[in-house]
N, C-alpha and C positions, 0 to 999 in steps of 0.2 A: 389489556391492558388497563393497569393501575388508573385510581383518584387522586390525585390530591386537591381534595376538595376546599380545604380553606386557606390558600397561601397569601391571602390579601389583605392590603391596607387599604384603606378605604379614608381621601383625605376629602372630609367633604365640606361643601363652599354653599353652604344653603340650599340653591334650587340645582347644583350640578356636583360630580365628583370625581376625582382621579382615581383610576384603579391602579394601587402599584401592588408590587411585590411585597411581602412581608421581610422587616430582617430575618427569621428566624427560614423563610423559605428560601432568600436568597443566598443562605450557607446552604442550606440541605439541595438546592438544585445544581449547586456548580456551575460551571459555563455554561449558558446559553448557547444552543445550538438552532432552535426554531421556535417558531411562535406563531400559532395559526389562532387570529382575534377575529373580532364579529367585526362587520364592514360599517364603515359611517352610517349612518340610518337605519339598523338592527335596532330591533324592541328587544329588550333582553328581559330576560324573569329570572328572579331571585332562585335558585338552585338547579338553575338550568344549565347543563354537563356543555359546554359550546367554546371554550377555549383551552385549546391543543398546545401544550408544551412538549418541547424535547429539548433536552440537557444533559451536561456531563455524567448526573446520578439518578436521573428520571426523565422519564416520557410515560405521557399520558393524555388525561385531558380535566380539567377542571373547572368547578360551578362557579356560577355569576353568583357577585355577593349582593348584588343591590338589585329593583326593579328598573329600567328606564331604558334611554334611547340615546345611541351609542351618537355623540356627536363630534369625536375627533379620535384618531387612533396615532398615537405615537410613530410615524412611517421611520424614523432614524431607528429606534430599536427592531421593527422589522422588518429592515431593509439590511440592517445587521448582523452578517451571520457570524458565529463563533465570540460570543461577549461576556462579558463578568457586567451582570448588573448588580445595580445598590438599590436602595429600597427610596431612595428620591428616585428613582426613576420613571416616568409614570408610562402604563400602556393605555390606559382608554380615559376618555373624558367625556360622560353618560349625565345626561337630563334623568333626575331624579321622578319618578312615576310614583 
């Protein structure tokens, strides 16, 4: 399995952040088939490989871009199979450490 290490766009809001795919990642990945995201309450460490991605052009695991605790997961994206994402679609909301 390959690593897509830095596909992230981090929208910072002081003590929390939204994690999104960067515009380049959206273009590279193509149509999203499946996402395996950490659960709400998970404590993430920067560089920890913990986000599974299956897309039209890539399958693998990516590293977390920040330290923090997951406070929300965008369930609409997780539940919607085979969708085209944009860089405006957030995946995780994280309270930063």
